[in-house]
mmCIF file of the N, C-alpha and C atoms, coordinates in Angstrom:
data_MODEL
# 
_entry.id   MODEL 
# 
loop_
_atom_site.group_PDB 
_atom_site.id 
_atom_site.type_symbol 
_atom_site.label_atom_id 
_atom_site.label_alt_id 
_atom_site.label_comp_id 
_atom_site.label_asym_id 
_atom_site.label_entity_id 
_atom_site.label_seq_id 
_atom_site.pdbx_PDB_ins_code 
_atom_site.Cartn_x 
_atom_site.Cartn_y 
_atom_site.Cartn_z 
_atom_site.occupancy 
_atom_site.B_iso_or_equiv 
_atom_site.pdbx_formal_charge 
_atom_site.auth_seq_id 
_atom_site.auth_comp_id 
_atom_site.auth_asym_id 
_atom_site.auth_atom_id 
_atom_site.pdbx_PDB_model_num 
ATOM 1   N N  . MET A 1 1  ? -12.098 7.971   -3.875  1.00 0.00 ? 1  MET A N  1 
ATOM 2   C CA . MET A 1 1  ? -11.233 7.942   -2.716  1.00 0.00 ? 1  MET A CA 1 
ATOM 3   C C  . MET A 1 1  ? -11.840 8.705   -1.545  1.00 0.00 ? 1  MET A C  1 
ATOM 4   N N  . GLN A 1 2  ? -12.921 9.394   -1.788  1.00 0.00 ? 2  GLN A N  1 
ATOM 5   C CA . GLN A 1 2  ? -13.576 10.146  -0.714  1.00 0.00 ? 2  GLN A CA 1 
ATOM 6   C C  . GLN A 1 2  ? -14.019 9.207   0.409   1.00 0.00 ? 2  GLN A C  1 
ATOM 7   N N  . LYS A 1 3  ? -14.479 8.010   0.045   1.00 0.00 ? 3  LYS A N  1 
ATOM 8   C CA . LYS A 1 3  ? -14.918 7.038   1.044   1.00 0.00 ? 3  LYS A CA 1 
ATOM 9   C C  . LYS A 1 3  ? -13.754 6.642   1.956   1.00 0.00 ? 3  LYS A C  1 
ATOM 10  N N  . LEU A 1 4  ? -12.570 6.511   1.374   1.00 0.00 ? 4  LEU A N  1 
ATOM 11  C CA . LEU A 1 4  ? -11.406 6.104   2.164   1.00 0.00 ? 4  LEU A CA 1 
ATOM 12  C C  . LEU A 1 4  ? -10.903 7.209   3.071   1.00 0.00 ? 4  LEU A C  1 
ATOM 13  N N  . ALA A 1 5  ? -11.134 8.448   2.703   1.00 0.00 ? 5  ALA A N  1 
ATOM 14  C CA . ALA A 1 5  ? -10.673 9.576   3.520   1.00 0.00 ? 5  ALA A CA 1 
ATOM 15  C C  . ALA A 1 5  ? -11.301 9.544   4.907   1.00 0.00 ? 5  ALA A C  1 
ATOM 16  N N  . GLN A 1 6  ? -12.480 9.021   5.015   1.00 0.00 ? 6  GLN A N  1 
ATOM 17  C CA . GLN A 1 6  ? -13.157 8.943   6.310   1.00 0.00 ? 6  GLN A CA 1 
ATOM 18  C C  . GLN A 1 6  ? -12.658 7.776   7.151   1.00 0.00 ? 6  GLN A C  1 
ATOM 19  N N  . LEU A 1 7  ? -11.939 6.857   6.530   1.00 0.00 ? 7  LEU A N  1 
ATOM 20  C CA . LEU A 1 7  ? -11.466 5.671   7.231   1.00 0.00 ? 7  LEU A CA 1 
ATOM 21  C C  . LEU A 1 7  ? -10.010 5.764   7.664   1.00 0.00 ? 7  LEU A C  1 
ATOM 22  N N  . ILE A 1 8  ? -9.253  6.664   7.033   1.00 0.00 ? 8  ILE A N  1 
ATOM 23  C CA . ILE A 1 8  ? -7.811  6.746   7.290   1.00 0.00 ? 8  ILE A CA 1 
ATOM 24  C C  . ILE A 1 8  ? -7.507  7.948   8.174   1.00 0.00 ? 8  ILE A C  1 
ATOM 25  N N  . ASN A 1 9  ? -6.862  7.693   9.299   1.00 0.00 ? 9  ASN A N  1 
ATOM 26  C CA . ASN A 1 9  ? -6.450  8.754   10.204  1.00 0.00 ? 9  ASN A CA 1 
ATOM 27  C C  . ASN A 1 9  ? -5.108  9.337   9.758   1.00 0.00 ? 9  ASN A C  1 
ATOM 28  N N  . TYR A 1 10 ? -4.172  8.476   9.399   1.00 0.00 ? 10 TYR A N  1 
ATOM 29  C CA . TYR A 1 10 ? -2.889  8.911   8.842   1.00 0.00 ? 10 TYR A CA 1 
ATOM 30  C C  . TYR A 1 10 ? -2.385  7.823   7.905   1.00 0.00 ? 10 TYR A C  1 
ATOM 31  N N  . GLY A 1 11 ? -1.581  8.235   6.943   1.00 0.00 ? 11 GLY A N  1 
ATOM 32  C CA . GLY A 1 11 ? -1.070  7.310   5.934   1.00 0.00 ? 11 GLY A CA 1 
ATOM 33  C C  . GLY A 1 11 ? 0.431   7.178   6.003   1.00 0.00 ? 11 GLY A C  1 
ATOM 34  N N  . GLY A 1 12 ? 0.974   6.594   4.972   1.00 0.00 ? 12 GLY A N  1 
ATOM 35  C CA . GLY A 1 12 ? 2.416   6.376   4.908   1.00 0.00 ? 12 GLY A CA 1 
ATOM 36  C C  . GLY A 1 12 ? 3.185   7.674   4.759   1.00 0.00 ? 12 GLY A C  1 
ATOM 37  N N  . SER A 1 13 ? 4.348   7.704   5.323   1.00 0.00 ? 13 SER A N  1 
ATOM 38  C CA . SER A 1 13 ? 5.217   8.874   5.254   1.00 0.00 ? 13 SER A CA 1 
ATOM 39  C C  . SER A 1 13 ? 6.074   8.802   3.990   1.00 0.00 ? 13 SER A C  1 
ATOM 40  N N  . PRO A 1 14 ? 6.869   9.833   3.725   1.00 0.00 ? 14 PRO A N  1 
ATOM 41  C CA . PRO A 1 14 ? 7.809   9.747   2.593   1.00 0.00 ? 14 PRO A CA 1 
ATOM 42  C C  . PRO A 1 14 ? 8.754   8.555   2.720   1.00 0.00 ? 14 PRO A C  1 
ATOM 43  N N  . ARG A 1 15 ? 9.074   8.195   3.939   1.00 0.00 ? 15 ARG A N  1 
ATOM 44  C CA . ARG A 1 15 ? 9.930   7.027   4.155   1.00 0.00 ? 15 ARG A CA 1 
ATOM 45  C C  . ARG A 1 15 ? 9.251   5.745   3.670   1.00 0.00 ? 15 ARG A C  1 
ATOM 46  N N  . ALA A 1 16 ? 7.916   5.703   3.757   1.00 0.00 ? 16 ALA A N  1 
ATOM 47  C CA . ALA A 1 16 ? 7.180   4.542   3.266   1.00 0.00 ? 16 ALA A CA 1 
ATOM 48  C C  . ALA A 1 16 ? 7.327   4.409   1.759   1.00 0.00 ? 16 ALA A C  1 
ATOM 49  N N  . SER A 1 17 ? 7.261   5.530   1.053   1.00 0.00 ? 17 SER A N  1 
ATOM 50  C CA . SER A 1 17 ? 7.400   5.456   -0.402  1.00 0.00 ? 17 SER A CA 1 
ATOM 51  C C  . SER A 1 17 ? 8.820   5.057   -0.805  1.00 0.00 ? 17 SER A C  1 
ATOM 52  N N  . ILE A 1 18 ? 9.796   5.491   -0.044  1.00 0.00 ? 18 ILE A N  1 
ATOM 53  C CA . ILE A 1 18 ? 11.185  5.088   -0.310  1.00 0.00 ? 18 ILE A CA 1 
ATOM 54  C C  . ILE A 1 18 ? 11.330  3.585   -0.118  1.00 0.00 ? 18 ILE A C  1 
ATOM 55  N N  . ASN A 1 19 ? 10.774  3.072   0.973   1.00 0.00 ? 19 ASN A N  1 
ATOM 56  C CA . ASN A 1 19 ? 10.866  1.635   1.238   1.00 0.00 ? 19 ASN A CA 1 
ATOM 57  C C  . ASN A 1 19 ? 10.033  0.828   0.255   1.00 0.00 ? 19 ASN A C  1 
ATOM 58  N N  . LEU A 1 20 ? 8.946   1.387   -0.233  1.00 0.00 ? 20 LEU A N  1 
ATOM 59  C CA . LEU A 1 20 ? 8.154   0.713   -1.255  1.00 0.00 ? 20 LEU A CA 1 
ATOM 60  C C  . LEU A 1 20 ? 8.965   0.560   -2.537  1.00 0.00 ? 20 LEU A C  1 
ATOM 61  N N  . ALA A 1 21 ? 9.680   1.595   -2.917  1.00 0.00 ? 21 ALA A N  1 
ATOM 62  C CA . ALA A 1 21 ? 10.525  1.537   -4.110  1.00 0.00 ? 21 ALA A CA 1 
ATOM 63  C C  . ALA A 1 21 ? 11.675  0.548   -3.921  1.00 0.00 ? 21 ALA A C  1 
ATOM 64  N N  . LEU A 1 22 ? 12.322  0.591   -2.778  1.00 0.00 ? 22 LEU A N  1 
ATOM 65  C CA . LEU A 1 22 ? 13.430  -0.336  -2.517  1.00 0.00 ? 22 LEU A CA 1 
ATOM 66  C C  . LEU A 1 22 ? 12.946  -1.783  -2.486  1.00 0.00 ? 22 LEU A C  1 
ATOM 67  N N  . GLY A 1 23 ? 11.799  -1.996  -1.858  1.00 0.00 ? 23 GLY A N  1 
ATOM 68  C CA . GLY A 1 23 ? 11.239  -3.341  -1.792  1.00 0.00 ? 23 GLY A CA 1 
ATOM 69  C C  . GLY A 1 23 ? 10.855  -3.869  -3.164  1.00 0.00 ? 23 GLY A C  1 
ATOM 70  N N  . ALA A 1 24 ? 10.300  -3.003  -4.003  1.00 0.00 ? 24 ALA A N  1 
ATOM 71  C CA . ALA A 1 24 ? 9.930   -3.420  -5.357  1.00 0.00 ? 24 ALA A CA 1 
ATOM 72  C C  . ALA A 1 24 ? 11.177  -3.772  -6.168  1.00 0.00 ? 24 ALA A C  1 
ATOM 73  N N  . LYS A 1 25 ? 12.251  -3.016  -5.991  1.00 0.00 ? 25 LYS A N  1 
ATOM 74  C CA . LYS A 1 25 ? 13.511  -3.336  -6.682  1.00 0.00 ? 25 LYS A CA 1 
ATOM 75  C C  . LYS A 1 25 ? 14.057  -4.688  -6.220  1.00 0.00 ? 25 LYS A C  1 
ATOM 76  N N  . ALA A 1 26 ? 13.989  -4.931  -4.916  1.00 0.00 ? 26 ALA A N  1 
ATOM 77  C CA . ALA A 1 26 ? 14.473  -6.199  -4.384  1.00 0.00 ? 26 ALA A CA 1 
ATOM 78  C C  . ALA A 1 26 ? 13.618  -7.363  -4.881  1.00 0.00 ? 26 ALA A C  1 
ATOM 79  N N  . TYR A 1 27 ? 12.312  -7.162  -4.935  1.00 0.00 ? 27 TYR A N  1 
ATOM 80  C CA . TYR A 1 27 ? 11.410  -8.206  -5.423  1.00 0.00 ? 27 TYR A CA 1 
ATOM 81  C C  . TYR A 1 27 ? 11.692  -8.516  -6.892  1.00 0.00 ? 27 TYR A C  1 
ATOM 82  N N  . ALA A 1 28 ? 11.909  -7.476  -7.690  1.00 0.00 ? 28 ALA A N  1 
ATOM 83  C CA . ALA A 1 28 ? 12.237  -7.673  -9.104  1.00 0.00 ? 28 ALA A CA 1 
ATOM 84  C C  . ALA A 1 28 ? 13.562  -8.429  -9.236  1.00 0.00 ? 28 ALA A C  1 
ATOM 85  N N  . PHE A 1 29 ? 14.531  -8.095  -8.397  1.00 0.00 ? 29 PHE A N  1 
ATOM 86  C CA . PHE A 1 29 ? 15.823  -8.783  -8.428  1.00 0.00 ? 29 PHE A CA 1 
ATOM 87  C C  . PHE A 1 29 ? 15.654  -10.270 -8.106  1.00 0.00 ? 29 PHE A C  1 
ATOM 88  N N  . ILE A 1 30 ? 14.821  -10.572 -7.118  1.00 0.00 ? 30 ILE A N  1 
ATOM 89  C CA . ILE A 1 30 ? 14.574  -11.970 -6.753  1.00 0.00 ? 30 ILE A CA 1 
ATOM 90  C C  . ILE A 1 30 ? 13.921  -12.720 -7.911  1.00 0.00 ? 30 ILE A C  1 
ATOM 91  N N  . LYS A 1 31 ? 13.101  -12.021 -8.670  1.00 0.00 ? 31 LYS A N  1 
ATOM 92  C CA . LYS A 1 31 ? 12.442  -12.620 -9.833  1.00 0.00 ? 31 LYS A CA 1 
ATOM 93  C C  . LYS A 1 31 ? 13.329  -12.592 -11.075 1.00 0.00 ? 31 LYS A C  1 
ATOM 94  N N  . ARG A 1 32 ? 14.614  -12.247 -10.894 1.00 0.00 ? 32 ARG A N  1 
ATOM 95  C CA . ARG A 1 32 ? 15.634  -12.233 -11.951 1.00 0.00 ? 32 ARG A CA 1 
ATOM 96  C C  . ARG A 1 32 ? 15.340  -11.219 -13.053 1.00 0.00 ? 32 ARG A C  1 
ATOM 97  N N  . ARG A 1 33 ? 14.887  -10.036 -12.630 1.00 0.00 ? 33 ARG A N  1 
ATOM 98  C CA . ARG A 1 33 ? 14.667  -8.948  -13.575 1.00 0.00 ? 33 ARG A CA 1 
ATOM 99  C C  . ARG A 1 33 ? 15.478  -7.750  -13.134 1.00 0.00 ? 33 ARG A C  1 
ATOM 100 N N  . GLY A 1 34 ? 15.943  -6.979  -14.086 1.00 0.00 ? 34 GLY A N  1 
ATOM 101 C CA . GLY A 1 34 ? 16.700  -5.773  -13.793 1.00 0.00 ? 34 GLY A CA 1 
ATOM 102 C C  . GLY A 1 34 ? 15.833  -4.528  -13.790 1.00 0.00 ? 34 GLY A C  1 
ATOM 103 N N  . TYR A 1 35 ? 14.541  -4.710  -13.798 1.00 0.00 ? 35 TYR A N  1 
ATOM 104 C CA . TYR A 1 35 ? 13.597  -3.585  -13.825 1.00 0.00 ? 35 TYR A CA 1 
ATOM 105 C C  . TYR A 1 35 ? 12.366  -3.948  -12.999 1.00 0.00 ? 35 TYR A C  1 
ATOM 106 N N  . VAL A 1 36 ? 11.665  -2.936  -12.559 1.00 0.00 ? 36 VAL A N  1 
ATOM 107 C CA . VAL A 1 36 ? 10.473  -3.105  -11.729 1.00 0.00 ? 36 VAL A CA 1 
ATOM 108 C C  . VAL A 1 36 ? 9.233   -2.954  -12.596 1.00 0.00 ? 36 VAL A C  1 
ATOM 109 N N  . ILE A 1 37 ? 8.256   -3.813  -12.361 1.00 0.00 ? 37 ILE A N  1 
ATOM 110 C CA . ILE A 1 37 ? 6.970   -3.714  -13.036 1.00 0.00 ? 37 ILE A CA 1 
ATOM 111 C C  . ILE A 1 37 ? 5.894   -3.469  -11.977 1.00 0.00 ? 37 ILE A C  1 
ATOM 112 N N  . PRO A 1 38 ? 4.732   -2.984  -12.361 1.00 0.00 ? 38 PRO A N  1 
ATOM 113 C CA . PRO A 1 38 ? 3.680   -2.686  -11.377 1.00 0.00 ? 38 PRO A CA 1 
ATOM 114 C C  . PRO A 1 38 ? 3.312   -3.880  -10.482 1.00 0.00 ? 38 PRO A C  1 
ATOM 115 N N  . GLU A 1 39 ? 3.409   -5.077  -11.000 1.00 0.00 ? 39 GLU A N  1 
ATOM 116 C CA . GLU A 1 39 ? 3.085   -6.248  -10.185 1.00 0.00 ? 39 GLU A CA 1 
ATOM 117 C C  . GLU A 1 39 ? 4.068   -6.421  -9.028  1.00 0.00 ? 39 GLU A C  1 
ATOM 118 N N  . ASP A 1 40 ? 5.300   -5.952  -9.196  1.00 0.00 ? 40 ASP A N  1 
ATOM 119 C CA . ASP A 1 40 ? 6.270   -6.007  -8.104  1.00 0.00 ? 40 ASP A CA 1 
ATOM 120 C C  . ASP A 1 40 ? 5.831   -5.112  -6.953  1.00 0.00 ? 40 ASP A C  1 
ATOM 121 N N  . VAL A 1 41 ? 5.348   -3.937  -7.288  1.00 0.00 ? 41 VAL A N  1 
ATOM 122 C CA . VAL A 1 41 ? 4.874   -3.006  -6.260  1.00 0.00 ? 41 VAL A CA 1 
ATOM 123 C C  . VAL A 1 41 ? 3.656   -3.597  -5.563  1.00 0.00 ? 41 VAL A C  1 
ATOM 124 N N  . ARG A 1 42 ? 2.732   -4.142  -6.321  1.00 0.00 ? 42 ARG A N  1 
ATOM 125 C CA . ARG A 1 42 ? 1.541   -4.756  -5.734  1.00 0.00 ? 42 ARG A CA 1 
ATOM 126 C C  . ARG A 1 42 ? 1.901   -5.927  -4.824  1.00 0.00 ? 42 ARG A C  1 
ATOM 127 N N  . ALA A 1 43 ? 2.930   -6.676  -5.191  1.00 0.00 ? 43 ALA A N  1 
ATOM 128 C CA . ALA A 1 43 ? 3.315   -7.856  -4.423  1.00 0.00 ? 43 ALA A CA 1 
ATOM 129 C C  . ALA A 1 43 ? 3.827   -7.499  -3.028  1.00 0.00 ? 43 ALA A C  1 
ATOM 130 N N  . ILE A 1 44 ? 4.490   -6.366  -2.898  1.00 0.00 ? 44 ILE A N  1 
ATOM 131 C CA . ILE A 1 44 ? 5.075   -6.021  -1.598  1.00 0.00 ? 44 ILE A CA 1 
ATOM 132 C C  . ILE A 1 44 ? 4.333   -4.906  -0.873  1.00 0.00 ? 44 ILE A C  1 
ATOM 133 N N  . CYS A 1 45 ? 3.383   -4.304  -1.533  1.00 0.00 ? 45 CYS A N  1 
ATOM 134 C CA . CYS A 1 45 ? 2.706   -3.132  -0.975  1.00 0.00 ? 45 CYS A CA 1 
ATOM 135 C C  . CYS A 1 45 ? 2.071   -3.417  0.389   1.00 0.00 ? 45 CYS A C  1 
ATOM 136 N N  . HIS A 1 46 ? 1.421   -4.547  0.532   1.00 0.00 ? 46 HIS A N  1 
ATOM 137 C CA . HIS A 1 46 ? 0.781   -4.867  1.801   1.00 0.00 ? 46 HIS A CA 1 
ATOM 138 C C  . HIS A 1 46 ? 1.803   -4.969  2.931   1.00 0.00 ? 46 HIS A C  1 
ATOM 139 N N  . ASP A 1 47 ? 2.927   -5.602  2.645   1.00 0.00 ? 47 ASP A N  1 
ATOM 140 C CA . ASP A 1 47 ? 3.951   -5.766  3.682   1.00 0.00 ? 47 ASP A CA 1 
ATOM 141 C C  . ASP A 1 47 ? 4.559   -4.432  4.106   1.00 0.00 ? 47 ASP A C  1 
ATOM 142 N N  . VAL A 1 48 ? 4.732   -3.534  3.164   1.00 0.00 ? 48 VAL A N  1 
ATOM 143 C CA . VAL A 1 48 ? 5.349   -2.243  3.472   1.00 0.00 ? 48 VAL A CA 1 
ATOM 144 C C  . VAL A 1 48 ? 4.350   -1.304  4.149   1.00 0.00 ? 48 VAL A C  1 
ATOM 145 N N  . MET A 1 49 ? 3.130   -1.275  3.673   1.00 0.00 ? 49 MET A N  1 
ATOM 146 C CA . MET A 1 49 ? 2.160   -0.262  4.122   1.00 0.00 ? 49 MET A CA 1 
ATOM 147 C C  . MET A 1 49 ? 1.273   -0.693  5.288   1.00 0.00 ? 49 MET A C  1 
ATOM 148 N N  . ARG A 1 50 ? 1.195   -1.972  5.564   1.00 0.00 ? 50 ARG A N  1 
ATOM 149 C CA . ARG A 1 50 ? 0.247   -2.489  6.561   1.00 0.00 ? 50 ARG A CA 1 
ATOM 150 C C  . ARG A 1 50 ? 0.358   -1.765  7.907   1.00 0.00 ? 50 ARG A C  1 
ATOM 151 N N  . HIS A 1 51 ? 1.534   -1.579  8.394   1.00 0.00 ? 51 HIS A N  1 
ATOM 152 C CA . HIS A 1 51 ? 1.703   -0.966  9.713   1.00 0.00 ? 51 HIS A CA 1 
ATOM 153 C C  . HIS A 1 51 ? 1.877   0.555   9.642   1.00 0.00 ? 51 HIS A C  1 
ATOM 154 N N  . ARG A 1 52 ? 1.829   1.133   8.462   1.00 0.00 ? 52 ARG A N  1 
ATOM 155 C CA . ARG A 1 52 ? 2.035   2.572   8.307   1.00 0.00 ? 52 ARG A CA 1 
ATOM 156 C C  . ARG A 1 52 ? 0.735   3.338   8.126   1.00 0.00 ? 52 ARG A C  1 
ATOM 157 N N  . ILE A 1 53 ? -0.378  2.633   8.020   1.00 0.00 ? 53 ILE A N  1 
ATOM 158 C CA . ILE A 1 53 ? -1.677  3.278   7.849   1.00 0.00 ? 53 ILE A CA 1 
ATOM 159 C C  . ILE A 1 53 ? -2.441  3.183   9.162   1.00 0.00 ? 53 ILE A C  1 
ATOM 160 N N  . GLY A 1 54 ? -2.859  4.332   9.658   1.00 0.00 ? 54 GLY A N  1 
ATOM 161 C CA . GLY A 1 54 ? -3.658  4.374   10.880  1.00 0.00 ? 54 GLY A CA 1 
ATOM 162 C C  . GLY A 1 54 ? -5.117  4.593   10.540  1.00 0.00 ? 54 GLY A C  1 
ATOM 163 N N  . LEU A 1 55 ? -5.954  3.730   11.051  1.00 0.00 ? 55 LEU A N  1 
ATOM 164 C CA . LEU A 1 55 ? -7.380  3.829   10.763  1.00 0.00 ? 55 LEU A CA 1 
ATOM 165 C C  . LEU A 1 55 ? -8.092  4.672   11.814  1.00 0.00 ? 55 LEU A C  1 
ATOM 166 N N  . THR A 1 56 ? -9.192  5.260   11.421  1.00 0.00 ? 56 THR A N  1 
ATOM 167 C CA . THR A 1 56 ? -10.005 6.059   12.338  1.00 0.00 ? 56 THR A CA 1 
ATOM 168 C C  . THR A 1 56 ? -10.833 5.131   13.231  1.00 0.00 ? 56 THR A C  1 
ATOM 169 N N  . TYR A 1 57 ? -11.436 5.707   14.249  1.00 0.00 ? 57 TYR A N  1 
ATOM 170 C CA . TYR A 1 57 ? -12.305 4.929   15.121  1.00 0.00 ? 57 TYR A CA 1 
ATOM 171 C C  . TYR A 1 57 ? -13.525 4.426   14.365  1.00 0.00 ? 57 TYR A C  1 
ATOM 172 N N  . GLU A 1 58 ? -13.982 5.201   13.390  1.00 0.00 ? 58 GLU A N  1 
ATOM 173 C CA . GLU A 1 58 ? -15.118 4.777   12.576  1.00 0.00 ? 58 GLU A CA 1 
ATOM 174 C C  . GLU A 1 58 ? -14.778 3.521   11.778  1.00 0.00 ? 58 GLU A C  1 
ATOM 175 N N  . ALA A 1 59 ? -13.566 3.476   11.242  1.00 0.00 ? 59 ALA A N  1 
ATOM 176 C CA . ALA A 1 59 ? -13.133 2.297   10.487  1.00 0.00 ? 59 ALA A CA 1 
ATOM 177 C C  . ALA A 1 59 ? -13.056 1.077   11.392  1.00 0.00 ? 59 ALA A C  1 
ATOM 178 N N  . GLU A 1 60 ? -12.537 1.270   12.588  1.00 0.00 ? 60 GLU A N  1 
ATOM 179 C CA . GLU A 1 60 ? -12.450 0.157   13.524  1.00 0.00 ? 60 GLU A CA 1 
ATOM 180 C C  . GLU A 1 60 ? -13.832 -0.314  13.953  1.00 0.00 ? 60 GLU A C  1 
ATOM 181 N N  . ALA A 1 61 ? -14.765 0.621   14.104  1.00 0.00 ? 61 ALA A N  1 
ATOM 182 C CA . ALA A 1 61 ? -16.137 0.265   14.479  1.00 0.00 ? 61 ALA A CA 1 
ATOM 183 C C  . ALA A 1 61 ? -16.817 -0.526  13.360  1.00 0.00 ? 61 ALA A C  1 
ATOM 184 N N  . GLU A 1 62 ? -16.444 -0.253  12.118  1.00 0.00 ? 62 GLU A N  1 
ATOM 185 C CA . GLU A 1 62 ? -17.018 -0.954  10.969  1.00 0.00 ? 62 GLU A CA 1 
ATOM 186 C C  . GLU A 1 62 ? -16.220 -2.201  10.601  1.00 0.00 ? 62 GLU A C  1 
ATOM 187 N N  . ASN A 1 63 ? -15.237 -2.556  11.426  1.00 0.00 ? 63 ASN A N  1 
ATOM 188 C CA . ASN A 1 63 ? -14.370 -3.722  11.204  1.00 0.00 ? 63 ASN A CA 1 
ATOM 189 C C  . ASN A 1 63 ? -13.629 -3.665  9.874   1.00 0.00 ? 63 ASN A C  1 
ATOM 190 N N  . VAL A 1 64 ? -13.203 -2.482  9.494   1.00 0.00 ? 64 VAL A N  1 
ATOM 191 C CA . VAL A 1 64 ? -12.387 -2.298  8.296   1.00 0.00 ? 64 VAL A CA 1 
ATOM 192 C C  . VAL A 1 64 ? -10.933 -2.517  8.686   1.00 0.00 ? 64 VAL A C  1 
ATOM 193 N N  . THR A 1 65 ? -10.221 -3.272  7.877   1.00 0.00 ? 65 THR A N  1 
ATOM 194 C CA . THR A 1 65 ? -8.812  -3.539  8.160   1.00 0.00 ? 65 THR A CA 1 
ATOM 195 C C  . THR A 1 65 ? -7.928  -2.728  7.219   1.00 0.00 ? 65 THR A C  1 
ATOM 196 N N  . THR A 1 66 ? -6.667  -2.611  7.593   1.00 0.00 ? 66 THR A N  1 
ATOM 197 C CA . THR A 1 66 ? -5.732  -1.909  6.718   1.00 0.00 ? 66 THR A CA 1 
ATOM 198 C C  . THR A 1 66 ? -5.550  -2.667  5.405   1.00 0.00 ? 66 THR A C  1 
ATOM 199 N N  . GLU A 1 67 ? -5.682  -3.985  5.452   1.00 0.00 ? 67 GLU A N  1 
ATOM 200 C CA . GLU A 1 67 ? -5.594  -4.788  4.228   1.00 0.00 ? 67 GLU A CA 1 
ATOM 201 C C  . GLU A 1 67 ? -6.671  -4.363  3.237   1.00 0.00 ? 67 GLU A C  1 
ATOM 202 N N  . GLN A 1 68 ? -7.872  -4.156  3.719   1.00 0.00 ? 68 GLN A N  1 
ATOM 203 C CA . GLN A 1 68 ? -8.974  -3.745  2.849   1.00 0.00 ? 68 GLN A CA 1 
ATOM 204 C C  . GLN A 1 68 ? -8.728  -2.356  2.272   1.00 0.00 ? 68 GLN A C  1 
ATOM 205 N N  . VAL A 1 69 ? -8.194  -1.463  3.091   1.00 0.00 ? 69 VAL A N  1 
ATOM 206 C CA . VAL A 1 69 ? -7.906  -0.104  2.628   1.00 0.00 ? 69 VAL A CA 1 
ATOM 207 C C  . VAL A 1 69 ? -6.829  -0.137  1.545   1.00 0.00 ? 69 VAL A C  1 
ATOM 208 N N  . ILE A 1 70 ? -5.779  -0.911  1.767   1.00 0.00 ? 70 ILE A N  1 
ATOM 209 C CA . ILE A 1 70 ? -4.705  -1.019  0.780   1.00 0.00 ? 70 ILE A CA 1 
ATOM 210 C C  . ILE A 1 70 ? -5.241  -1.609  -0.523  1.00 0.00 ? 70 ILE A C  1 
ATOM 211 N N  . ASN A 1 71 ? -6.074  -2.642  -0.420  1.00 0.00 ? 71 ASN A N  1 
ATOM 212 C CA . ASN A 1 71 ? -6.673  -3.230  -1.622  1.00 0.00 ? 71 ASN A CA 1 
ATOM 213 C C  . ASN A 1 71 ? -7.497  -2.213  -2.390  1.00 0.00 ? 71 ASN A C  1 
ATOM 214 N N  . GLU A 1 72 ? -8.272  -1.396  -1.681  1.00 0.00 ? 72 GLU A N  1 
ATOM 215 C CA . GLU A 1 72 ? -9.083  -0.368  -2.343  1.00 0.00 ? 72 GLU A CA 1 
ATOM 216 C C  . GLU A 1 72 ? -8.195  0.633   -3.083  1.00 0.00 ? 72 GLU A C  1 
ATOM 217 N N  . VAL A 1 73 ? -7.135  1.066   -2.431  1.00 0.00 ? 73 VAL A N  1 
ATOM 218 C CA . VAL A 1 73 ? -6.228  2.034   -3.059  1.00 0.00 ? 73 VAL A CA 1 
ATOM 219 C C  . VAL A 1 73 ? -5.575  1.421   -4.294  1.00 0.00 ? 73 VAL A C  1 
ATOM 220 N N  . LEU A 1 74 ? -5.097  0.188   -4.172  1.00 0.00 ? 74 LEU A N  1 
ATOM 221 C CA . LEU A 1 74 ? -4.458  -0.464  -5.313  1.00 0.00 ? 74 LEU A CA 1 
ATOM 222 C C  . LEU A 1 74 ? -5.434  -0.653  -6.470  1.00 0.00 ? 74 LEU A C  1 
ATOM 223 N N  . ASN A 1 75 ? -6.689  -0.917  -6.167  1.00 0.00 ? 75 ASN A N  1 
ATOM 224 C CA . ASN A 1 75 ? -7.693  -1.080  -7.229  1.00 0.00 ? 75 ASN A CA 1 
ATOM 225 C C  . ASN A 1 75 ? -8.076  0.231   -7.886  1.00 0.00 ? 75 ASN A C  1 
ATOM 226 N N  . MET A 1 76 ? -7.961  1.335   -7.156  1.00 0.00 ? 76 MET A N  1 
ATOM 227 C CA . MET A 1 76 ? -8.344  2.637   -7.694  1.00 0.00 ? 76 MET A CA 1 
ATOM 228 C C  . MET A 1 76 ? -7.253  3.270   -8.561  1.00 0.00 ? 76 MET A C  1 
ATOM 229 N N  . VAL A 1 77 ? -6.010  2.973   -8.260  1.00 0.00 ? 77 VAL A N  1 
ATOM 230 C CA . VAL A 1 77 ? -4.885  3.595   -8.968  1.00 0.00 ? 77 VAL A CA 1 
ATOM 231 C C  . VAL A 1 77 ? -4.707  2.929   -10.328 1.00 0.00 ? 77 VAL A C  1 
ATOM 232 N N  . GLU A 1 78 ? -4.667  3.741   -11.366 1.00 0.00 ? 78 GLU A N  1 
ATOM 233 C CA . GLU A 1 78 ? -4.455  3.213   -12.712 1.00 0.00 ? 78 GLU A CA 1 
ATOM 234 C C  . GLU A 1 78 ? -2.983  2.867   -12.909 1.00 0.00 ? 78 GLU A C  1 
ATOM 235 N N  . VAL A 1 79 ? -2.744  1.739   -13.531 1.00 0.00 ? 79 VAL A N  1 
ATOM 236 C CA . VAL A 1 79 ? -1.384  1.304   -13.829 1.00 0.00 ? 79 VAL A CA 1 
ATOM 237 C C  . VAL A 1 79 ? -0.954  1.966   -15.126 1.00 0.00 ? 79 VAL A C  1 
ATOM 238 N N  . PRO A 1 80 ? 0.203   2.634   -15.120 1.00 0.00 ? 80 PRO A N  1 
ATOM 239 C CA . PRO A 1 80 ? 0.651   3.306   -16.349 1.00 0.00 ? 80 PRO A CA 1 
ATOM 240 C C  . PRO A 1 80 ? 1.039   2.331   -17.437 1.00 0.00 ? 80 PRO A C  1 
# 
């Protein structure tokens, strides 16, 4: 994650994590489940976090997008 630290100026707030949890619950409900699975979080993560991550000027100069940063984070985090 050290590589990403140089690309991210600011990340999601506590409100982002609350909305991520609520969105995952809603997604699970739409899929007719009474519980959330990691794939539910992955399915909505881009929509919730896309506008909450601020990239550095270096990231913009390297044409790095928030989508790429989110994908990297999701790939690095182990699913319990």
